[in-house]
Structure formats: structure tokens, C-alpha cells
C-alpha positions as CSV (number, residue, x, y, z in Angstrom):
1,M,0.0,0.0,0.0
2,T,1.4,3.4,-1.0
3,T,1.5,6.1,1.6
4,K,0.1,9.4,0.4
5,A,2.7,12.1,0.2
6,L,2.3,15.1,2.5
7,T,1.4,18.4,1.0
8,A,3.1,21.5,2.1
9,A,0.0,22.7,3.9
10,E,-0.3,19.4,5.8
11,A,3.4,19.4,6.7
12,A,3.2,23.0,7.9
13,A,0.1,22.2,10.0
14,R,1.8,19.2,11.6
15,A,4.9,21.2,12.4
16,R,2.8,24.0,14.0
17,T,1.1,21.4,16.2
18,H,4.5,20.5,17.6
19,L,5.1,24.1,18.5
20,R,1.7,24.7,20.0
21,G,1.7,25.5,23.7
22,H,5.4,26.3,23.8
23,A,5.4,30.0,24.3
24,P,7.6,32.0,24.8
25,L,9.7,29.9,22.4
26,G,13.3,30.3,21.3
27,V,14.3,29.2,17.9
28,A,18.0,28.2,17.4
29,Y,18.4,30.2,14.3
30,S,21.1,30.3,11.6
31,G,19.3,32.2,8.9
32,G,19.2,29.1,6.6
33,V,15.9,27.9,5.1
34,D,15.3,25.2,7.8
35,S,15.6,27.4,10.9
36,A,14.0,30.4,9.1
37,T,11.0,28.2,8.3
38,V,10.7,27.1,11.9
39,L,10.9,30.7,12.9
40,A,8.1,31.7,10.4
41,L,5.9,28.8,11.6
42,A,6.5,29.7,15.2
43,V,5.5,33.4,14.6
44,A,2.4,32.3,12.7
45,E,1.4,29.8,15.5
46,L,2.4,31.7,18.6
47,G,2.6,35.3,17.6
48,R,5.7,37.4,17.1
49,D,5.8,38.6,20.7
50,N,6.2,35.0,21.8
51,V,9.1,34.0,19.6
52,I,12.8,34.9,19.7
53,A,15.4,33.9,17.1
54,L,18.6,32.8,18.9
55,L,21.6,33.3,16.6
56,G,24.7,31.6,17.7
57,V,27.8,33.8,17.0
58,S,31.4,32.6,16.8
59,P,34.3,32.7,14.3
60,S,32.6,29.7,12.5
61,L,29.7,31.9,11.4
62,A,30.4,33.6,8.1
63,T,30.1,37.4,8.2
64,D,27.7,37.5,5.3
65,E,25.5,34.8,6.8
66,R,25.2,36.8,10.1
67,A,24.0,39.9,8.3
68,R,21.6,38.0,6.1
69,A,20.2,36.2,9.1
70,H,19.2,39.5,10.7
71,E,17.6,40.6,7.4
72,T,15.6,37.4,7.1
73,A,14.3,37.6,10.7
74,R,13.2,41.2,10.2
75,T,11.2,40.1,7.2
76,I,9.6,37.3,9.2
77,G,8.9,39.7,12.0
78,A,10.9,38.1,14.7
79,R,13.3,39.6,17.2
80,V,16.9,38.3,17.1
81,V,19.1,37.7,20.2
82,E,22.7,36.9,19.4
83,V,24.2,34.1,21.6
84,P,28.0,34.2,21.8
85,T,29.3,30.6,21.7
86,R,32.7,29.4,22.7
87,E,33.1,26.0,21.0
88,G,36.6,27.1,19.9
89,E,37.7,26.7,23.5
90,N,36.7,23.0,23.5
91,P,39.7,20.8,22.6
92,Q,37.3,18.2,21.2
93,Y,35.8,20.7,18.8
94,R,39.2,22.0,17.7
95,A,40.4,18.4,17.1
96,N,37.8,18.4,14.3
97,G,36.7,14.7,14.4
98,I,33.6,13.6,12.6
99,D,31.6,14.5,15.8
100,R,32.7,18.2,15.5
101,C,29.1,19.3,14.8
102,F,28.0,17.6,18.1
103,H,30.3,19.7,20.1
104,C,29.3,22.9,18.3
105,K,25.6,22.3,18.7
106,D,26.1,21.1,22.3
107,E,27.8,24.4,23.1
108,L,25.0,26.4,21.5
109,F,22.3,24.6,23.3
110,T,24.3,24.8,26.6
111,R,24.7,28.5,26.2
112,I,21.0,28.9,25.4
113,S,19.9,26.8,28.5
114,E,22.4,28.4,30.9
115,D,22.7,32.0,29.7
116,V,19.5,32.8,27.8
117,T,16.4,30.7,28.7
118,A,15.8,32.1,32.2
119,D,16.6,35.7,31.2
120,L,14.1,35.6,28.3
121,G,11.5,33.5,30.1
122,L,11.6,30.8,27.4
123,V,9.7,27.6,28.0
124,A,11.2,25.7,25.1
125,V,13.7,25.9,22.3
126,A,13.2,24.5,18.7
127,Y,15.6,24.0,15.9
128,G,15.5,23.2,12.1
129,E,16.3,19.6,11.7
130,N,14.3,18.3,8.7
131,A,13.3,14.7,7.9
132,D,16.1,14.3,5.4
133,D,18.7,15.4,8.0
134,A,17.2,12.9,10.5
135,R,18.1,10.1,8.2
136,R,21.6,11.3,7.4
137,P,24.6,9.7,9.2
138,D,26.6,12.9,9.3
139,R,24.4,15.0,11.6
140,P,25.7,14.5,15.1
141,G,24.2,17.8,16.1
142,S,20.8,16.0,16.3
143,R,22.1,14.0,19.3
144,A,23.0,17.3,21.0
145,A,19.5,18.6,20.4
146,S,18.0,15.4,21.8
147,N,20.2,15.7,24.9
148,H,19.0,19.2,25.6
149,K,15.3,18.4,24.8
150,V,15.2,20.8,21.9
151,L,12.1,20.6,19.8
152,K,12.4,19.3,16.2
153,P,9.1,20.3,14.6
154,L,10.2,19.8,10.9
155,S,11.5,16.3,11.2
156,H,8.7,15.2,13.6
157,A,6.2,16.5,11.0
158,G,8.0,14.4,8.3
159,M,9.0,17.5,6.4
160,T,11.7,16.8,3.8
161,K,14.0,19.5,2.5
162,A,11.8,19.9,-0.6
163,L,8.8,20.3,1.6
164,V,10.6,22.8,3.8
165,R,11.3,24.9,0.7
166,Q,7.6,24.7,-0.4
167,V,6.4,25.7,3.1
168,A,9.0,28.6,3.2
169,R,7.7,29.9,-0.1
170,G,4.1,29.7,1.2
171,Y,5.0,31.7,4.3
172,G,7.0,34.3,2.4
173,V,10.4,33.3,3.9
174,P,12.9,35.2,1.7
175,V,15.6,32.4,1.9
176,A,13.2,29.7,0.6
177,D,15.6,28.9,-2.3
178,K,18.8,29.7,-0.5
179,P,21.5,27.1,-0.9
180,A,22.7,25.2,2.1
181,A,25.4,27.1,4.0
182,P,27.2,24.9,6.5
183,C,29.4,26.6,9.1
184,L,33.0,27.6,8.1
185,A,34.5,24.8,10.1
186,S,33.1,22.3,7.6
187,R,35.7,23.6,5.1
188,I,38.6,22.2,7.2
189,P,39.5,18.5,6.7
190,H,38.7,16.3,9.6
191,F,41.4,15.8,12.2
192,E,43.1,19.0,11.1
193,E,42.7,21.6,13.9
194,V,40.0,24.2,13.6
195,T,41.5,27.6,14.4
196,P,40.2,31.2,14.2
197,E,42.8,32.1,11.5
198,K,41.7,29.2,9.2
199,L,38.1,30.2,9.6
200,R,39.0,33.9,8.9
201,Q,40.8,32.8,5.7
202,V,37.8,30.8,4.5
203,D,35.3,33.6,5.3
204,T,37.4,36.2,3.5
205,V,37.6,34.2,0.2
206,E,34.0,33.0,0.3
207,G,32.7,36.5,0.9
208,G,34.8,37.8,-2.0
209,L,33.5,35.1,-4.3
210,R,29.9,36.0,-3.5
211,R,30.7,39.7,-4.2
212,L,32.0,38.6,-7.6
213,G,28.5,37.2,-8.3
214,F,28.8,33.5,-7.6
215,S,25.6,32.1,-6.2
216,D,27.3,29.6,-3.9
217,C,30.8,28.4,-3.0
218,R,32.9,26.4,-0.6
219,V,36.6,27.1,0.0
220,R,38.2,24.0,1.3
221,H,41.2,24.7,3.5
222,H,44.3,22.5,2.7
223,G,47.0,24.4,4.4
224,D,48.7,26.6,1.8
225,I,46.0,25.6,-0.7
226,A,42.5,27.0,-1.1
227,R,40.4,24.5,-3.1
228,I,37.4,26.4,-4.4
229,E,34.1,24.6,-5.1
230,L,31.5,26.4,-7.2
231,P,28.2,25.3,-8.7
232,V,29.1,23.3,-11.8
233,E,27.1,25.6,-14.1
234,E,29.2,28.6,-12.8
235,I,32.7,27.1,-13.1
236,S,33.3,28.5,-16.5
237,R,32.6,32.0,-15.2
238,A,35.6,31.7,-12.9
239,A,38.0,32.1,-15.9
240,S,36.7,35.6,-16.3
241,F,37.7,36.4,-12.7
242,H,41.1,34.7,-12.8
243,D,43.0,37.7,-11.4
244,E,40.4,38.6,-8.8
245,I,40.1,35.0,-7.5
246,W,43.9,34.7,-7.3
247,A,44.1,38.0,-5.4
248,L,41.4,36.9,-3.0
249,G,43.2,33.6,-2.1
250,T,46.7,35.0,-1.8
251,G,45.4,38.1,0.0
252,A,43.8,35.8,2.6
253,G,47.1,34.0,3.2
254,F,47.0,31.1,0.8
255,T,49.9,30.3,-1.4
256,F,48.0,28.3,-4.0
257,V,44.4,28.7,-5.3
258,A,42.8,25.8,-7.1
259,L,39.3,25.3,-8.7
260,D,37.7,21.9,-8.1
261,L,36.0,20.9,-11.4
262,R,33.6,18.5,-9.6
263,G,31.7,21.5,-8.2
264,I,30.2,21.8,-4.8
265,Q,30.2,18.6,-2.8
266,S,27.9,18.4,0.3
267,G,29.5,16.5,3.2
268,A,32.8,16.2,1.2
269,F,35.0,15.8,4.3
270,T,32.6,13.9,6.5
271,L,30.6,11.3,4.5
272,P,33.7,9.4,3.3
273,L,34.6,8.7,6.9
274,I,31.2,7.4,8.0
275,E,30.0,3.9,7.6
276,V,26.3,3.3,6.9
277,N,25.2,-0.3,7.6
278,G,28.8,-1.4,7.4
279,V,29.4,0.1,4.0
280,P,31.4,3.3,3.5
281,A,29.2,6.2,2.6
């Protein structure tokens, strides 16, 4: 028997049910489509005065992403409270194992619970895990959310990434079609130390690439080498900006600047190290 696929309206209604009765609510917010959709659903369900966007701020947050997150929240009609996080002080985070995301999310949720929840009178916190994320093996941050009893309205509603984008469009979320933007630490190969200087280098070059008009990018940090990933359909444009891209990379402290012809690869450093059902991912 085939299960009927959820419509966007049904998925949104289910997610809102998981938020009902949790006011005032904090939303662990990055400005990406998932957390922005949770924020929009929460505002619609609970009212803007009962919802606060909690933006974790550290060197791993790209400068452009921070600014855009504030703009998106303003459009949704939600107040933003920045939450400084100190994951960089944790040796386990800096060691950059495949559980790095766990330590990052654990720090965020710890700071929220210890420094923010009581001050703002929050009764619960939600975050933007979707149903596709819940099935992926490279999302240890989900375990941190469970440990801190953080609500997961999208995944509990069975909302896939495609459905999240549909719901976001329906609720007027301005980043409905925004590409995924993992934190800057994801650009550093596992087991190579995460440092503020490496994060600064990546942020500088990626910000410059966006200002050159590229819709998305990843700058993988390989010591002296910046390996640039662009959408496949935009790779040919890079030749027109040869001098500018070279100047961006060397100006940020890299000796070599390379363009990866495979294009953007989600989970490029993590998935090869994870075994799913005994088979390398």
C-alpha cells in the first residue's frame, strides 16, 4: 500500500502542532531555510511577541551569513538575540573529528539553556532539523539537540528539505531557495585543527567570491592551498575572474588557489569517513 505524500499545507500544520503551547519559544536560528522556516511557523502559530530567534555567533559563522540572518528575521517579523558561543575553547571541537558538529551544537544549546532561557523566560527551544537530516549519518548535532530536549518540529512532521522549501515559499520566507550554508569549520578536513585564523581565511575568500556574483561556493582549506568549489554551471565563469580570485586567495594568506572541477560537494569531508550499515558512505 502506497503512503500518500504530505502536501506543504499538511506538513506546515503538523509542524505547527509540535510548537503549540510552547510560548515563549526560542528558535535556534542560523538564517538558513530550515531554521527560518521554523521561525516563520512559530511566529504564525504563537505570535511574534512569543518567539525569539537565537543566533549563535562565533568565528565559525560567516560574516555575510550573520548579516543576512538578521535581514531574514526582520522580514519574518521576529526579534533576534545573538548568543555568543565558545566552541573554539573546546579541545574536542578544535580536534575536528567527525563529531565536531555535536560539540558545536552542544555548546550552542548549553549557552542557550544556561545563559538565555531564564533571562528571556523561554519555556522551550526549537531548531531546524528536517526529515532528510534525521536520516543522514553525518548529523551528530541532532544528538546534542535530543540531549538538551530541543524541539524538532520539521523532522517530527515528516518535512523533507523539498517540503521545507515549499512551506517557506508559502510563508513568504525570503531564503526559501537559499543554498545550504554549513558553518565555516566544515571547510577544514577532519582531524586538522580548527583555528580562528583558518576560519577567517575561508570567510574572506568565500565573501569575496559572493561579491563577484557566484551564487554559492565552498573554500576547502588545505594548508597553503585554497580549493574552491562552485556550482558546476558557474565554473566556466571563474576564468573571467582569474586575477580577482587569485588575489582573494593570496590576500587571505593562501599560497595556491585551485578550482575543483567537480563543483560543490555536500559533506565532502565527513561522508567518506562514515560507515552506513557497514558500507562506507
